[in-house]
DORO-836600 format. One record per residue: x, y, z of N, C-alpha, C, CB in turn. Coordinates in steps of 0.001 Angstrom, whole numbers, plus 500000, padded with zeros to 6 digits. Glycine has a CB too. Layout:
N
XYZXYZXYZXYZ...
END
This chain:
221
433729140429828644434676140564827600433882140769826270435623139314827550434258141982825526433501142139824282434201141459823158433288143600823946433440140984822250433944140229821099434495141178820175432889139385820424434267142510820206434641143537819229436085143893819576433661144825819273436577143561820736437970144025821167438888143324820262438333143702822720439894144076819770440936143499818865442236143402819480441083144284817640442960142394819287444312142214819886445255143442819340444941140689819454446131143768820135447141144806819676448203144172818939447756145589820829448656144906817947449707144304817123451029144509817862449750144938815666451927143398817716453296143360818144454232143597817122453604142163818730455160144558817296455487145212818531454434146288818879456882145826818439454173146480820152453359147414820700454111148420821499452377146782821465454026149730821192454775150837821869453872151940822220455897151378821001453664152328823381452914153549823697453680154735823216452635153671825200452889155724822790453487157000822398454345157571823537452385158010821998455393158299823121456335158885824258455548159783825357457516159858823548454548160479824890453829161373825871453076160534826998452761162293825076452864159281826664452235158314827684453139157585828523451429157314827033454428157832828417455513157155829141456032157979830170456603156757828270456332157331831334456959158145832474458372158385832315456785157482833790459033157807831247460460157991830991460757157193829768461361157555832203461816157364829103462192156557827863462169155117828221463627156939827291461661154330827233461713152811827489463083152375827587461023151982826382463193151246828508464657150639828590464916149816827379464881149694829901466291149772827211466853148996826056466926147611826518468273149505825569467247146713825566467545145255825917468826145235826898467851144345824502469758145936826747470897146003827666470552146449828968471918146848827175469583147474829111469170147905830447468643146848831240468199148941830391467725145989830654466958145043831585467883143763831588465331144696831030468678143423830695469594142249830912470723142426831949470235141896829609470975143794832165472075144110833151471475144596834372473079145153832629470178144635834546469612145282835680470002144440837049468007145395835453470414145235838077470949144559839333469653144153840160471982145600840237468396144678839835467206144461840641466469143314840016466311145737840735466728142128840471466019140851839851465059140302840752467004139703839501463848140117840374462757139440841147462631138079840824461465140053840946462901137512839651462890136124839216463846136032838133461516135635838780464767134883838308465814134772837319465690133246836837467323135170837956464731132816836139464544131589835653464869131532834094463163131185835980466087131249833789466500131404832416465896130520831500467851131265832290465358129328832056464614128332831155463201128831830891464541126868831822462718129892831634461323130286831420461158131773831285460466129795832542461412132574832350461336133865832246462185134663833306459987134172832289462425135840833085463075136747834107462277137941834332464468137176833691462290138470835599461495139682835987462466140549836676460228139362836921462667141802836098463629142740836706463049144066836768464925142796835956463623144903837484463254146326837636464192147120836868463245146788839086463769148162836148464680149140835443464245150485835993464567149081833782465141151096836852464948152423837406463646152220838240464831153613836239463090153483838495461865153534839375460449153410838675461892154856840121460533153281837347459364153317836627458938151982835975459505154325835651459934151108835755459552149908834831459789148601835487460368149916833494459010147691835282459263146245835424459301145548834077458194145599836304460356144739833807460434143907832517460371142485832826461732144171831712459486141864832068459366140400831993459710139901830682458015139946832330460694139031830603461076138543829352461610137034829436462129139490828781461646136311828284462174134989828360461252133978827445462223134543829919461642132806827333461065131834826511459628131505826931461909130629826519459261131621828190457914131272828626456996132465828673457959130625829972457367133631828309456511134691828306455608134707827005457316135931828458454280134755827330453259134629826200452658136016825880452067133603826599452258136144824637451600137456824167450232137652824870451376137451822549449567136583825378448306136784826074448472137596827352447680135454826395449511137592827946449768138258829215449669139826828889451254137813829839450387140254827886450287141673827633448980142083827034451370142099826758448337141222826191447026141451825628445956141770826739446607140207824809446067140735827701445119140900828823445356142220829664445235139661829759446505142619829830446642143924830550445969145101829728448204144246830797446279145035828469445634146196827576444033145929827706446184146117825814443661144772827635442166144531827677441592145167828991441827142920827624442204144775830093441658145278831434441621146827831490442562144737832648442355147443830658442335148844830865440994149471830388443515149469830153440266148765829764438988149132829305437951149212830473438551148150828252438301148371831519437276148312832658438075148764833969436606146720832838438364149960834119439086150516835285438097150403836512439556152081835011438734149993837727438025149855838903438901150076840128437400148551838930438534150904841104439447151080842302439817149929843014438889151922843248439001148766842843439260147579843594440340146648842914437945146833843782440656147006841623441650146189840815442781146981840387441027145582839591443909146901840926445103147566840472445965146742839461445925147914841668445885147113838196446543146450837199447698147146836655445678146160836215448881146716836576450025147443836075449726147838834557451365146543836220450177148911834307449989149446832845451164148857831927450035151170832811450679148355830877451612147819829897452165149001829010450892146709829005453469149223829027454044150368828154454519149871826821455255151083828862454907148579826785455423148111825440455606146690825564456766148794824986455486146023824334455518144535824135456239144242822830454049143906824107457393143549822808458120143410821558458913142109821744459066144692821235459395141551820683460346140376820735461778140928820588460029139286819556462683140392821539464024140976821607464812140412820314464778140572823055465500141228819773466419140781818549467384139634818774467296141955818096467929139662819978468931138606820223468311137197820363469720138939821490467172137081820893466588135745821259465314135492820588466368135623822735464520136452820227463121136353819652462129136135820825463003135127818570462599136136822066461649136036823219460779137284823352462426135816824544459621137073823888458779138230824108459145138986825390457335137803824157459132140337825223459452141170826334458258142152826800460689141971825952457862142164827901456755142954828391457463144094829261455669142023829260457117145362828929457638146465829791456466146984830515458363147621828979456328146965831844455195147341832592455519148381833661454595146144833197454380148967834132454547149870835216455067149228836486453287150524835481455951149895837093456473149413838415455606149973839616458006149870838589454954149031840267454106149421841362454950149006842589452624148721841307455427150029843395456210149717844457455403149202845721457003150895844759456075148149846381455309147575847553456130146205847941453624147255847123455580145621848883456186144403849420455236143266848843456278144420851114456004142179848436455313140918847886454493140320848953456340139832847358453246139903848663452344139434849674452968138139850197450874139225849113453630137335849354454215136083849817455246136245850993454890135407848637456064137382850913456945137557851914456416138258853144458015138216851405455345139087852885454609139894854010453679138966854921453656141072853321453190137991854197452014137267854871452355136713856303451549136041853956453546136093856467453858135555857798453817136582858918455204134929857775454030137864858582454241138982859614452883139563859884455269140153859097451843139247859092450526139899859292449701139283860356449748139883858043448871140140860995447962139760862032446647139073861207447559141146862996445896138287862029444728137741861470443850138854860884443990136942862506443636139924861499442761141012861046443281141481859663442736142219862105444663141715859590445220142227858398444966141203857282446718142532858581445141140046857590444978138930856532443459138952856099445411137388857156442546139063857013441131139106856604440857140288855657440217139205857851441462141484856068441266142706855095441772142440853819441941143977855562442847141805853654443545141571852373442555140451851512445197140954852701442206139503852210441270138525851558440070139157851077440873137434852475439434140143851886438328140896851505438431141726850215438026141729852567439639142278850206440050143175848991440171142284847674441536143938849289440814141055847920440930140094846695439587139661846313441818138797846988438630139388847282437389139039846866436672140145846072436643138643848004436834141369846406436187142500845655436784142476844209436461143963846394438162142362844187438862142481842865438312141351841843440498142318843089438146140060842465437649139061841691436209139191841314437868137883842332435475139737842105434120140065841816434028141087840559433468140674843120434887142082840656434877143046839477435246142368838240435833144220839679436294141410838169436646140748837069435358140037836463437765139806837416434545139329837384433527138628836865432282139406836483433230137660837748432282140723836599431252141539836186431612142157834855430957142554837213432725141928834335433094142417833014432135141675831915434706142121832743431670142523830958430614141877830028431052140623829476430250142764828861430015139708829191430161138301828823430913138216827509428778137597828716431849137298827357432610137150826064431893136354824948433933136462826349431004135482825459430265134642824380431092133463823928429918135516823100432221133100824661433080131944824346433990131649825556433944132219823049434571130403825547435485130058826553436863130175825813435179128596827183437737131133826412438954131309825820439734132535826304438753131359824433440860132863825713441507134047826085441078135234825402442834133913825922441465136408825855440985137798825258441321137618823796441777139209825930440452138292822990440586138359821551440308137094820860441900138794821195439413136205821425439177134895820835440315134079820634438555135012819627441210133931821584442433133184821601442194131830822383443584134051822259443247131016822326443071129702823182442930129962824581444248128742823046442487129087825244442179129073826719443547128990827409441198127810827159443907129933828193445286130086828823445377129299830072445620131568829145445255127958830064445222127079831318445884125817830943443731126785831869446677125158831961447559124043831485446634122852831188448697123646832587445450122814831711444609121620831325444198121639829892443352121541832176444330122829829242443939122960827850445101123344826924442847123980827735446251122738827341447435123014826520447758121822825857448610123514827287448157122100824560448637120930823668449893121680822774447230120264822578450836120833822553452014121324821944451723121854820591453039120283821881450861121240819714450642121671818463449416122743818348450428120457817643448914123077819534447869124065819488446486123610818979448329125145818662446241122261819122445149121703818643443796122305819305445308120260818836442902122828818388441884123609818861440757122733819718441284124329817635440775121441819372439878120676820084440321120550821672439785119296819366441535120940821925442000120888823281442257122291823764443247120028823403442808123094823011443232124465823416442057125529823366444400124933822471441080125311822492440050126304822338440508127335821324439712126959823683439732128439821220438516128765822066437284127906821734438130130257821883436384127812822832435326127000822590434022127853822695435360125829823539433137127320821933431751128189821871430758127899822768431057128079820613430867126772823417429772126458824457430306125446825441428428125876823772429486124973826518429855124178827522430202122849827057428884124143828469429595122289826048429857121015825464431249120935824867428836120717824435431637121873824059432946121909823564433943121953824572433117122962822726433757122778825658434586122966826799434903121530827501433855123978827796433730120906827859433806119496828494434531118470827558432310118941828811434271118649826240434972117670825431436428117771825371434502117721824132436875119084825466438191119196825422439063118666826636438402120499825203438469118586827765438951117905828903439257116425828611437963118034830000438135115811828006438282114439827563439306114179826589437100113981827040439391115031825480440368115002824590441790115057825092440134115978823759441974115989826039443246116158826626443675114886827403443224117371827525442787114301828184442968113047828907443396111926828023441720112667829601442762111767826796443084110725825945444421110914825282442047110570824973444911112112825222446140112472824680447456112179825553446035113876824385447138112359826765448319112229827665448273110943828505448405113452828610447554109864828172447564108723828731448920107999828867446691108024828078449160107422830076450408106614830347450045105369830992451420107354831227450731104304830933450559103183831739449316102276831168450335103677833225448345101995831847447272101130831532446347101895830651446578100605832773446497101571829304445577102272828314444082102007828619445891101787826835443742100702828873442392100545829130441731101248830320442197099239829245442588101430831266442044102302832506441867103700832085443056102302833792442765104245831369442609105623830837441459105803830032443733106025830063441255104779829135440167104945828165438907104774828929440254103936826970438769104003829974437527103941830677437214105202831470437535102778831571438375105797831999438152107077832755437693108211831739439531107526833539438264108300830496437863109295829678436434109044829203438803109428828583436088107751828985434623107457828700433695107887829720434396106034828512434074107704831003433237108057832126433042109547832115433844107584833456434168110319831925434051111784831847433247112335830801435288112352831719433413111631829643432725112072828427431097111885828710433275111156827089430795110910829420429347110637829699428761111580830779429167109156830162429586111904831712429056112596832923429527114064833174429435111785834118430509114505832471430966115902832729429857116887832557432114116283831804428984116813831508427942117774831209427061117779832395427163117443829908426711116650832918425700116625834083426212117130835283425209115283834387427643116727835580428235117228836778428538118730836857429432116516836987428842119298835672429214120692835740428007121682835324430454120905834808427009121000834646425855121717834297426183122838833342425193122227835507425330123840833113425467124955832328425691126207833204424282125084831455426783126876832925427167127939833740427323129267832842428488127549834488426997130402833520427298131568832531428767131844832411426598132906832983429142132418831456430502132778831115430968134004831870430620133011829640432139133869832576432661135081833272434128135206833002432406135024834811434697136479833097436201136705833052436711136196834319436626138231832855437856135506834250438337134968835472439866135012835258437748133489835790440571134538836418441979134587836556442550133119836656442350135445837801443266132526835729443524131183835685444539130702836835444034130880834316445356131605837241446360131223838289445702131003839669447460132334838413444335131355839861443705131019841041443416129487841225442486131787841105
END
């Protein structure tokens, strides 16, 4: 990850010559009959025509779109990333909307039970190659999301966006300290027990984890 990379401004809209068709309207994706996920409390994912996938809702975060744009700088045949065509907030709800390239295929989750052992091994090998490519992207010099943003992982989430928990972090020591800070913030039940646990982590995490090189990774793994 290069520290010189700047976040795209929202709304982000690709110029018409770079689009496969006119962008869908809010009505288009709200009324789409092709629904892949319909969690109204978090996000919806629908297809609009043959060209677009739209993800929108309360739980959609800007870092998702920014990461897709960032990865365009490092194309590789082993890593197929959908192209982001647009990112804006819908006037009706204020929720973020991502309009992405539709890549036709069968979801691995549904296909997996029907595959042979050899087919599964081939897929795992391809995934390994993809992850290896991610980890060869130039070092970012910090722990966090693209563009020097907070670390997009639930262990580093805090409702107020506290940087001591969410990041970004400049080194391993700050990263380890954030895990301790989060533990101390979410304690329930026996306070003394949680305090002792946090103190133990604070004392030993640096030794346990050691010093590791920074690599670009995928938090859902």
